[in-house]
C-alpha positions as CSV (number, residue, x, y, z in Angstrom):
1,M,0.0,-0.6,-0.6
2,F,2.4,2.1,1.5
3,Y,4.1,1.4,-2.5
4,K,1.8,2.1,-3.9
5,I,1.0,5.8,-2.8
6,V,4.5,6.9,-3.4
7,I,4.9,5.9,-6.8
8,S,1.4,7.5,-7.5
9,V,2.5,10.7,-6.1
10,L,6.0,10.8,-8.0
11,R,3.5,10.5,-11.4
12,F,2.2,12.5,-10.6
13,L,5.3,15.1,-10.1
14,V,7.4,13.7,-13.1
15,F,4.5,14.3,-15.6
16,L,4.2,17.2,-14.0
17,I,8.4,18.4,-14.5
18,F,9.6,16.5,-16.9
19,D,8.2,16.0,-20.0
20,F,8.3,12.1,-20.1
21,K,7.7,9.2,-22.0
22,A,8.3,5.3,-21.5
23,Y,8.6,3.1,-24.4
24,N,7.4,-0.6,-24.9
25,K,6.0,-1.0,-20.9
26,E,4.7,-4.3,-22.2
27,N,7.6,-5.9,-22.2
28,L,7.9,-5.7,-18.4
29,D,4.0,-5.1,-17.1
30,N,3.5,-8.5,-18.9
31,T,6.4,-10.3,-17.3
32,E,5.7,-13.2,-14.5
33,G,8.6,-14.6,-12.1
34,G,11.2,-13.0,-10.6
35,L,13.3,-10.2,-13.0
36,I,16.4,-8.1,-13.5
37,V,15.8,-4.6,-14.8
38,C,19.8,-3.0,-15.6
39,G,19.6,0.4,-17.1
40,N,22.4,2.9,-17.7
41,H,23.1,5.5,-14.9
42,R,23.2,8.7,-14.8
43,A,20.8,10.6,-11.5
44,A,20.1,9.8,-8.4
45,V,16.2,10.1,-9.7
46,D,16.6,7.2,-12.3
47,P,14.8,4.7,-10.2
48,V,11.9,6.5,-10.1
49,M,11.9,6.7,-13.8
50,L,11.4,3.7,-14.3
51,A,9.0,2.8,-10.7
52,I,7.0,4.9,-12.0
53,S,6.7,2.6,-15.9
54,T,5.6,-0.1,-14.4
55,R,2.3,-1.9,-12.6
56,R,5.7,-4.2,-11.4
57,K,7.0,-3.5,-7.6
58,I,10.6,-3.1,-8.1
59,H,13.0,-3.6,-5.7
60,F,16.1,-1.4,-6.0
61,M,19.5,-2.3,-5.0
62,G,21.0,1.3,-3.7
63,K,24.1,2.9,-2.2
64,K,24.5,2.0,1.5
65,E,25.5,5.6,1.8
66,L,21.6,5.9,1.3
67,F,20.6,3.8,3.9
68,E,22.4,6.0,6.8
69,S,20.4,8.4,7.3
70,K,17.4,6.8,9.8
71,F,14.5,8.3,7.5
72,W,15.4,7.8,4.5
73,G,16.7,4.4,5.3
74,F,13.2,3.6,7.0
75,I,11.4,4.9,3.2
76,F,13.8,3.5,1.3
77,R,13.4,0.6,3.2
78,N,9.5,-0.1,2.9
79,L,9.9,0.6,-0.6
80,G,11.1,-2.1,-1.3
81,A,15.1,-0.7,-1.7
82,F,17.7,-2.5,0.7
83,P,21.8,-1.3,0.7
84,V,24.6,-2.9,-1.4
85,D,27.8,-2.2,-0.5
86,R,30.2,-1.1,-3.6
87,K,33.4,-1.2,-2.3
88,G,33.3,-5.5,-2.1
89,V,31.4,-8.4,-1.8
90,S,28.4,-7.8,-0.1
91,L,27.0,-10.7,0.9
92,S,23.7,-9.3,2.0
93,A,22.4,-7.9,-1.2
94,I,23.5,-11.5,-2.8
95,K,21.4,-12.7,-0.8
96,N,18.4,-10.1,-0.5
97,S,18.4,-10.3,-4.4
98,L,18.4,-13.9,-3.9
99,D,15.4,-13.8,-2.0
100,I,13.3,-10.8,-4.2
101,L,14.0,-13.3,-7.1
102,N,13.0,-16.6,-5.7
103,K,9.8,-15.1,-4.5
104,G,9.1,-14.0,-8.2
105,G,10.3,-10.3,-7.7
106,V,11.5,-7.7,-9.7
107,L,15.3,-6.4,-9.2
108,G,16.4,-3.4,-10.9
109,I,19.9,-3.0,-10.8
110,Y,22.1,-0.4,-12.3
111,P,25.3,-2.5,-13.4
112,E,28.0,0.0,-14.0
113,G,28.0,0.4,-10.2
114,T,27.7,3.9,-9.9
115,R,26.5,7.2,-12.2
116,V,27.8,7.4,-15.4
117,K,27.5,10.5,-18.1
118,T,29.6,9.4,-20.5
119,G,28.1,6.9,-21.8
120,Y,28.9,3.6,-22.9
121,D,32.3,2.0,-22.1
122,E,32.3,-2.2,-21.6
123,N,35.0,-1.4,-18.6
124,N,32.2,-0.2,-16.3
125,A,30.3,-4.1,-16.0
126,K,30.7,-5.4,-13.4
127,A,29.7,-9.3,-13.0
128,G,27.4,-9.6,-9.9
129,I,24.7,-8.9,-12.1
130,A,25.1,-11.9,-14.1
131,L,26.4,-13.8,-11.5
132,I,22.5,-13.2,-9.4
133,A,20.7,-14.2,-12.6
134,N,22.5,-17.1,-13.0
135,K,21.8,-18.4,-10.0
136,A,18.4,-17.0,-9.6
137,K,17.5,-18.5,-13.0
138,V,16.0,-15.7,-14.0
139,K,16.4,-13.6,-17.3
140,I,17.4,-9.4,-18.0
141,L,15.2,-7.0,-19.2
142,P,17.4,-3.9,-20.0
143,V,16.3,-0.7,-19.6
144,Y,18.3,2.7,-21.6
145,L,16.8,6.2,-20.6
146,E,17.5,9.4,-22.2
147,G,17.2,12.7,-21.4
148,E,17.5,15.9,-19.9
149,Y,16.2,16.9,-15.6
150,K,15.0,20.4,-16.2
151,F,12.0,21.6,-16.0
152,R,10.0,20.4,-18.9
153,G,13.2,18.3,-20.1
154,R,12.1,15.5,-22.2
155,L,13.4,12.2,-21.4
156,R,12.5,9.1,-22.7
157,L,12.5,6.0,-21.6
158,Y,13.0,2.6,-23.5
159,I,12.0,-0.6,-22.6
160,G,13.7,-3.6,-23.8
161,K,13.0,-7.6,-23.6
162,E,13.9,-9.9,-21.0
163,K,16.7,-12.4,-21.8
164,D,18.5,-15.5,-21.0
165,Y,22.1,-14.4,-21.5
166,F,23.0,-18.2,-19.7
167,E,21.5,-20.9,-23.1
168,N,24.8,-20.4,-24.7
169,Y,26.8,-21.4,-21.5
170,E,26.7,-25.2,-20.5
171,A,29.7,-25.4,-18.1
172,K,30.4,-23.8,-14.7
173,L,31.0,-20.5,-15.4
174,N,34.5,-17.7,-13.6
175,T,34.7,-14.7,-13.0
176,D,36.0,-13.8,-16.8
177,K,32.6,-15.5,-17.8
178,Y,30.3,-13.3,-15.6
179,T,31.5,-10.0,-16.6
180,E,31.9,-11.2,-20.6
181,I,27.8,-12.0,-19.6
182,G,27.9,-8.0,-17.7
183,K,29.7,-6.7,-20.8
184,E,26.9,-7.9,-23.1
185,I,24.1,-6.7,-20.2
186,L,26.2,-3.2,-21.0
187,K,25.7,-2.8,-24.7
188,D,22.0,-4.9,-24.9
189,I,21.2,-1.0,-22.3
190,Y,23.1,1.4,-24.9
191,N,21.5,-0.5,-28.2
192,L,18.2,0.8,-26.3
193,K,19.4,4.0,-27.1
194,K,16.6,6.0,-30.5
C-alpha cells in the first residue's frame, strides 16, 4: 500500500515537472516471476522513472550510504530497496537479491555500479548481475533512459525485452565469464538508445 501511494505521487510529480514518456511498457508489465531489470545510470532519480513506468514493484539495490540516514533508510526499505556495499563483495545484498527473485519479484540494478554520464564503456560492466541472475535462474531485461533532468526536460525510457544470457553457456561459469556476460548486458542497454 505504501509503495503504491508513493509511486502514484511520484508519477504525478514526474508528469508535472518533465516531458516524460516510456516506450514498450508491456515488455515489463507482461512479465511474470523473478526478473532483473538493468539500466544506464546518470542521476539519483533514475529509479523513480523506471518505477513509475510499470505495474510491477521493483526492488532496487542502492549504495549503502543512502541508508545511513534513519529517515531515508526507513523510506527506502519500505519501498523495497536494500543496501549494497560497492567497495567489496556484499553478501547481504546478494542474499537479498536472491530472496526477491526466488519469490518472483523484480530486482532493479544499475550494472555500472555508479552514475555514468560519459556514455557506453564496456569496462564499466560488473560481474555481479550475471552471477545473481545465474544463481536465481532468471532473465534480464535491459532499459535505457535518455534526456535532461530540467523543468519540462524531455526524458525517454526505452524498455527492451527480457533475455536469457546463459542459454549459450553449459559449463560452470567463472568471474571472467560473468564479466563477459556483464559486458553483453551493458551493450544491450546502450543499444536501446534511439
